[in-house]
VMD Tcl script that draws the C-alpha trace (Angstrom):
set ca {
  {20.36 133.58 -105.35}
  {21.48 135.53 -108.44}
  {20.27 139.07 -108.90}
  {17.12 139.45 -110.96}
  {17.68 140.53 -114.53}
  {16.14 143.83 -115.62}
  {12.73 143.33 -117.14}
  {12.20 144.17 -120.81}
  {10.22 147.39 -121.28}
  {7.76 148.17 -124.08}
  {9.36 149.06 -127.40}
  {10.12 152.80 -127.29}
  {9.67 153.12 -131.07}
  {6.09 151.88 -130.91}
  {5.39 154.03 -127.86}
  {6.63 157.13 -129.69}
  {4.30 156.35 -132.62}
  {1.36 156.17 -130.20}
  {2.49 159.36 -128.46}
  {2.57 161.15 -131.82}
  {-1.04 160.15 -132.51}
  {-2.12 161.24 -129.03}
  {-0.30 164.57 -129.41}
  {-1.97 165.28 -132.75}
  {-5.46 164.54 -131.41}
  {-4.87 166.49 -128.19}
  {-3.62 169.71 -129.74}
  {-6.27 169.62 -132.43}
  {-8.84 169.45 -129.62}
  {-7.17 172.33 -127.78}
  {-7.26 174.44 -130.95}
  {-11.00 173.78 -131.36}
  {-11.64 174.60 -127.69}
  {-9.73 177.91 -127.96}
  {-11.62 178.92 -131.11}
  {-14.92 178.17 -129.38}
  {-13.82 180.09 -126.27}
  {-12.82 183.17 -128.25}
  {-15.69 183.26 -130.74}
  {-18.62 182.06 -128.61}
  {-17.63 182.75 -124.99}
  {-15.62 185.90 -125.52}
  {-12.45 184.79 -123.72}
  {-9.85 187.52 -123.51}
  {-6.71 185.62 -124.57}
  {-3.33 186.54 -125.99}
  {-4.28 184.98 -129.30}
  {-0.89 185.30 -131.10}
  {0.94 183.64 -128.17}
  {-1.61 180.82 -127.87}
  {-1.56 180.15 -131.62}
  {2.25 180.19 -131.58}
  {2.30 177.49 -128.89}
  {-0.11 175.29 -130.89}
  {1.88 175.76 -134.10}
  {5.12 174.94 -132.27}
  {3.65 171.67 -130.97}
  {2.43 170.88 -134.50}
  {5.94 171.37 -135.85}
  {7.32 169.13 -133.07}
  {4.85 166.43 -134.11}
  {5.94 166.71 -137.75}
  {9.60 166.48 -136.70}
  {8.73 163.41 -134.61}
  {7.19 161.69 -137.63}
  {10.34 162.45 -139.62}
  {12.51 161.07 -136.80}
  {10.47 157.82 -136.70}
  {11.48 157.24 -140.31}
  {15.15 157.06 -139.31}
  {16.66 153.58 -138.69}
  {18.06 154.51 -135.25}
  {16.18 153.05 -132.27}
  {14.41 155.33 -129.81}
  {16.06 155.25 -126.39}
  {14.23 155.70 -123.09}
  {16.01 159.05 -122.62}
  {14.75 160.27 -126.00}
  {11.22 159.11 -125.24}
  {11.35 160.97 -121.91}
  {12.48 164.10 -123.80}
  {9.38 163.90 -126.01}
  {7.12 163.64 -122.96}
  {8.95 166.59 -121.37}
  {8.26 168.61 -124.53}
  {4.58 167.75 -124.16}
  {4.61 168.96 -120.53}
  {6.40 172.16 -121.62}
  {3.84 172.79 -124.36}
  {0.95 172.21 -121.96}
  {2.54 174.55 -119.42}
  {2.88 177.36 -121.98}
  {-0.70 176.86 -123.17}
  {-2.10 176.87 -119.62}
  {0.04 179.92 -118.78}
  {-1.72 181.94 -121.50}
  {-5.19 180.49 -120.73}
  {-5.73 180.98 -117.02}
  {-3.10 178.76 -115.40}
  {-4.48 176.57 -112.60}
  {-7.98 178.00 -113.14}
  {-8.12 176.34 -116.58}
  {-10.42 173.30 -116.25}
  {-8.13 171.33 -118.60}
  {-5.18 171.62 -116.19}
  {-5.59 167.99 -115.09}
  {-4.58 166.92 -118.60}
  {-1.10 166.80 -117.08}
  {-2.15 163.32 -115.89}
  {-2.04 161.99 -119.47}
  {1.76 162.29 -120.01}
  {2.30 161.24 -116.39}
  {0.27 158.04 -116.99}
  {2.04 157.33 -120.30}
  {5.43 157.68 -118.60}
  {4.41 155.41 -115.73}
  {3.26 152.70 -118.16}
  {6.20 152.79 -120.58}
  {9.33 154.17 -118.91}
  {11.64 152.87 -116.19}
  {10.91 153.84 -112.59}
  {13.38 156.75 -112.40}
  {12.23 158.38 -115.64}
  {8.55 158.05 -114.69}
  {9.12 159.94 -111.44}
  {11.18 162.62 -113.22}
  {8.23 163.38 -115.49}
  {5.73 163.24 -112.61}
  {7.84 165.69 -110.59}
  {8.10 168.01 -113.60}
  {4.31 168.02 -114.11}
  {3.70 168.65 -110.40}
  {6.16 171.55 -110.39}
  {4.57 173.08 -113.50}
  {1.10 172.82 -111.95}
  {2.37 174.47 -108.74}
  {3.94 177.38 -110.63}
  {0.77 177.91 -112.69}
  {-1.21 178.49 -109.50}
  {0.54 181.83 -109.00}
  {2.08 182.74 -112.36}
  {-0.28 182.93 -115.36}
  {-2.28 185.26 -117.59}
  {-5.70 185.47 -115.93}
  {-8.87 184.89 -117.91}
  {-11.81 186.74 -116.27}
  {-14.29 184.06 -117.28}
  {-12.25 181.39 -115.38}
  {-12.00 183.16 -111.95}
  {-9.92 185.72 -110.11}
  {-6.15 185.75 -109.67}
  {-5.04 183.22 -107.08}
  {-2.58 185.55 -105.39}
  {-5.27 188.14 -104.58}
  {-8.02 185.82 -103.43}
  {-7.68 182.27 -102.13}
  {-9.81 180.02 -104.30}
  {-10.55 176.81 -102.39}
  {-11.74 175.12 -105.59}
  {-8.43 175.75 -107.33}
  {-6.52 174.67 -104.22}
  {-8.55 171.45 -104.07}
  {-7.83 170.77 -107.73}
  {-4.11 171.23 -107.04}
  {-4.15 168.79 -104.10}
  {-6.20 166.32 -106.14}
  {-3.69 166.50 -108.97}
  {-0.75 165.82 -106.65}
  {-2.51 162.80 -105.16}
  {-3.65 161.50 -108.57}
  {-0.22 161.95 -110.19}
  {1.53 160.12 -107.35}
  {-0.94 157.23 -107.32}
  {-0.96 156.93 -111.13}
  {2.83 156.89 -111.31}
  {3.10 154.24 -108.61}
  {0.26 151.86 -109.45}
  {0.39 152.13 -113.25}
  {4.12 151.44 -113.19}
  {3.63 148.45 -110.89}
  {0.89 147.01 -113.12}
  {2.95 147.53 -116.27}
  {5.95 145.99 -114.51}
  {3.87 142.93 -113.57}
  {2.65 142.54 -117.16}
  {6.21 142.78 -118.51}
  {7.34 140.19 -115.96}
  {4.54 137.83 -117.00}
  {5.40 138.27 -120.69}
  {9.05 137.53 -119.93}
  {8.12 134.42 -117.93}
  {5.86 133.18 -120.74}
  {8.60 133.79 -123.28}
  {11.12 131.83 -121.20}
  {8.61 128.99 -120.80}
  {7.99 128.81 -124.54}
  {11.74 128.83 -125.27}
  {12.33 126.09 -122.69}
  {9.54 123.95 -124.10}
  {10.85 124.37 -127.65}
  {14.39 123.55 -126.55}
  {13.15 120.44 -124.69}
  {11.28 119.24 -127.76}
  {14.38 119.70 -129.91}
  {16.59 117.92 -127.39}
  {14.12 115.02 -127.15}
  {14.04 114.69 -130.93}
  {17.83 114.66 -131.12}
  {18.08 112.21 -128.21}
  {15.62 109.83 -129.87}
  {17.55 109.96 -133.12}
  {20.84 109.49 -131.26}
  {19.58 106.39 -129.48}
  {18.61 104.77 -132.77}
  {21.89 105.78 -134.38}
  {23.90 104.40 -131.45}
  {22.19 101.04 -131.86}
  {22.87 100.99 -135.59}
  {26.54 101.94 -135.21}
  {27.34 98.97 -132.99}
  {27.54 96.49 -135.88}
  {29.81 98.47 -138.25}
  {32.15 99.36 -135.39}
  {32.48 95.72 -134.41}
  {33.21 94.82 -138.03}
  {35.86 97.55 -138.23}
  {37.46 96.34 -135.00}
  {37.74 92.77 -136.35}
  {39.22 93.91 -139.66}
  {41.74 96.19 -137.94}
  {42.84 93.32 -135.69}
  {43.43 91.12 -138.75}
  {45.32 93.91 -140.54}
  {47.48 94.50 -137.47}
  {48.68 90.88 -137.54}
  {49.80 91.27 -141.16}
  {52.10 94.29 -140.67}
  {55.01 95.11 -138.37}
  {54.11 97.09 -135.24}
  {56.87 99.66 -135.76}
  {56.01 100.37 -139.41}
  {54.11 103.54 -140.39}
  {51.13 101.45 -141.47}
  {51.17 99.58 -138.16}
  {51.09 102.86 -136.25}
  {48.15 104.06 -138.35}
  {46.28 100.82 -137.72}
  {46.86 101.13 -133.96}
  {45.55 104.71 -134.08}
  {42.46 103.60 -135.99}
  {41.88 100.76 -133.53}
  {42.13 103.20 -130.60}
  {39.60 105.45 -132.29}
  {37.20 102.56 -132.89}
  {37.57 101.38 -129.28}
  {36.84 104.91 -128.10}
  {33.70 105.06 -130.22}
  {32.53 101.71 -128.89}
  {33.23 102.83 -125.33}
  {31.25 106.04 -125.78}
  {28.33 104.15 -127.26}
  {28.43 101.70 -124.36}
  {28.41 104.55 -121.87}
  {25.54 106.14 -123.77}
  {23.43 103.02 -123.36}
  {24.41 102.56 -119.72}
  {23.52 106.16 -118.82}
  {20.13 106.08 -120.50}
  {18.63 105.16 -117.13}
  {16.79 108.23 -115.89}
  {17.55 107.50 -112.26}
  {21.29 107.72 -112.86}
  {20.89 110.86 -114.95}
  {18.92 112.51 -112.14}
  {21.77 112.09 -109.64}
  {24.99 113.69 -110.90}
  {28.19 112.80 -109.10}
  {30.31 115.41 -107.29}
  {33.93 115.61 -108.43}
  {36.90 117.88 -107.95}
  {36.71 120.40 -110.80}
  {40.41 120.22 -111.71}
  {40.54 116.43 -111.68}
  {37.35 116.21 -113.74}
  {38.60 118.74 -116.29}
  {41.93 116.92 -116.70}
  {40.12 113.59 -117.20}
  {37.89 115.11 -119.89}
  {40.92 116.61 -121.64}
  {42.76 113.26 -121.53}
  {39.85 111.48 -123.18}
  {39.55 114.30 -125.72}
  {43.24 114.02 -126.66}
  {42.70 110.38 -127.56}
  {40.12 111.53 -130.10}
  {42.22 114.50 -131.26}
  {45.88 113.46 -131.20}
  {46.73 116.36 -133.54}
  {45.93 118.98 -130.88}
  {48.46 121.07 -128.98}
  {46.98 122.55 -125.83}
  {47.84 124.40 -122.63}
  {45.98 124.01 -119.34}
  {46.18 126.82 -116.79}
  {44.71 126.33 -113.33}
  {44.35 129.30 -111.00}
  {46.68 129.10 -108.02}
  {44.25 129.69 -105.20}
  {43.49 128.12 -101.87}
  {40.63 125.64 -101.85}
  {39.52 123.01 -104.32}
  {36.13 123.59 -106.00}
  {33.74 120.68 -106.50}
  {31.10 120.46 -109.23}
  {28.24 118.07 -109.97}
  {28.81 116.24 -113.27}
  {27.62 113.33 -115.34}
  {28.51 111.92 -118.74}
  {26.37 114.44 -120.60}
  {28.45 117.25 -119.14}
  {31.63 115.43 -120.23}
  {30.28 115.29 -123.77}
  {29.22 118.96 -123.68}
  {32.72 120.11 -122.75}
  {34.23 117.77 -125.33}
  {32.06 119.40 -128.00}
  {33.42 122.82 -127.07}
  {36.99 121.51 -127.11}
  {36.40 119.99 -130.54}
  {35.10 123.32 -131.83}
  {38.28 125.03 -130.64}
  {40.44 122.32 -132.21}
  {38.54 122.56 -135.49}
  {39.25 126.29 -135.60}
  {42.99 125.80 -135.04}
  {44.39 122.62 -133.45}
  {47.96 123.79 -132.77}
  {47.23 126.31 -130.01}
  {44.22 125.67 -127.76}
  {44.33 127.42 -124.37}
  {42.23 126.03 -121.50}
  {41.99 127.75 -118.13}
  {40.20 126.89 -114.90}
  {39.15 129.52 -112.38}
  {36.51 129.75 -109.68}
  {34.65 132.08 -107.35}
  {32.76 131.26 -104.13}
  {29.64 130.59 -106.25}
  {30.80 129.13 -109.55}
  {33.53 127.46 -111.58}
  {34.68 129.14 -114.79}
  {36.29 127.23 -117.67}
  {37.70 129.29 -120.55}
  {38.58 127.73 -123.91}
  {40.39 129.93 -126.39}
  {41.40 129.12 -129.95}
  {43.34 131.22 -132.45}
  {41.05 130.65 -135.41}
  {39.04 133.12 -137.51}
  {36.51 133.94 -134.78}
  {32.70 134.01 -134.89}
  {30.83 135.66 -137.80}
  {28.80 138.53 -136.32}
  {25.81 137.59 -138.52}
  {25.19 134.39 -136.51}
  {26.78 135.25 -133.16}
  {23.42 135.82 -131.42}
  {21.94 132.55 -132.72}
  {24.67 130.13 -131.62}
  {23.32 127.59 -129.18}
  {19.68 128.65 -129.57}
  {19.02 126.91 -132.88}
  {20.83 124.48 -135.18}
  {23.32 127.08 -136.43}
  {26.95 126.18 -137.08}
  {30.12 128.19 -137.74}
  {31.46 125.32 -139.85}
  {30.70 125.00 -143.54}
  {29.64 121.36 -143.15}
  {28.41 121.54 -139.54}
  {24.81 121.02 -138.45}
  {24.97 123.07 -135.24}
  {23.56 120.18 -133.19}
  {26.66 119.81 -131.01}
  {26.62 123.43 -129.83}
  {22.87 123.33 -129.33}
  {23.09 120.21 -127.14}
  {26.06 121.70 -125.29}
  {24.06 124.79 -124.36}
  {21.07 122.67 -123.32}
  {23.20 120.38 -121.14}
  {25.11 123.14 -119.36}
  {21.92 125.13 -118.82}
  {20.37 122.03 -117.24}
  {23.17 122.08 -114.66}
  {22.46 125.72 -113.86}
  {25.43 127.03 -115.83}
  {25.90 128.96 -119.03}
  {28.00 129.21 -122.19}
  {29.17 132.48 -123.73}
  {31.19 132.89 -126.93}
  {33.23 136.01 -127.67}
  {35.57 137.20 -130.38}
  {38.87 137.65 -128.53}
  {40.56 141.03 -128.92}
  {43.79 139.30 -130.02}
  {42.01 137.06 -132.52}
  {40.19 133.76 -132.26}
  {37.22 132.74 -130.15}
  {36.93 132.69 -126.37}
  {34.35 130.25 -125.01}
  {33.42 130.79 -121.37}
  {31.67 128.00 -119.46}
  {30.25 128.72 -116.00}
  {29.03 125.97 -113.68}
  {27.71 126.28 -110.13}
  {29.95 124.92 -107.37}
  {28.66 121.90 -105.52}
  {28.13 122.42 -101.80}
}
mol new
graphics top color blue
foreach p $ca { graphics top sphere $p radius 0.5 }
foreach p [lrange $ca 0 end-1] q [lrange $ca 1 end] { graphics top cylinder $p $q radius 0.2 }
display resetview
């Protein structure tokens, strides 16, 4: 079974916007609480230091807003850095306002929860460990506030100790369970997205298949007419003349078209389509190339087969033949005089590489090829590549297109080996 792909996390840019709002509200509330404590309750605080911490966090928030206006995406590492700055700011504020005796000390749980819900597992635990360490240090190192209790080092305060133990338990549980719940939601969203894409692809394939069936029926008559006319023309010219050779080539092309249409009708039976046949991969590939060369006599190609012990088998049917032929035609359309085809395999899959020496893939449409009706050709519809992707995916394989470092396009086809 292939390894599970990493699940998509929430967009860090949006998360940083939310964090900026939360930071602004939080530190405004802290400022109001400190003013009330000083003016109404008579707290003995180091006012310049406390105000400096609040102003510093305000400046960080302004810098964050400026950074969000930049086009560069926010990485998970950068988002973790912002949360670490929040923990550092909270630690400095609590240090000057009573340390672990400050009733707001459990606010550390807010950045811990945010990290658990939005960051990967490793980063979430880094922030949780940082908050736990800061809380532990603040139990013994802080500026005491007489109204909030005595110094912890001189008198054991069971209430403060209980708050510390409660925070450790809460932070650990929040980090674990919130992350798991967020992970499950991301997995569900990914599964729903894949289901929607599969349904859309199936609808598109069905529409194309329906249109193809009608077109195949309509093409039978003109092809038969062309075959009759070519036979009559062949009788009127010498076989060894240039015109005779052209007529024979045209007749071969018409016969190939008729044969493919006949196979299309014969393989419309769903029961046959549901039971692919198992063939030797090298023999099947050579047969597909031979049929392709009849359609493209202008092509010069090279076939390289890995010299390795064992002969891989794959499950194929006529749709897979057509899918590979479409990829070969794309390579020939790019540059017909030098098409390289290679066959390799691993214990799990067979790999077929097709390389041309054409202009390559435009980067503007590289990510869309195969997903929608997008073509690299000026007069192409993109249907062939779309159907090719759909067919190979149905067999459990995949198609990847790359711009080769030496020029041209490298098309990699992977298919699972038949047991």
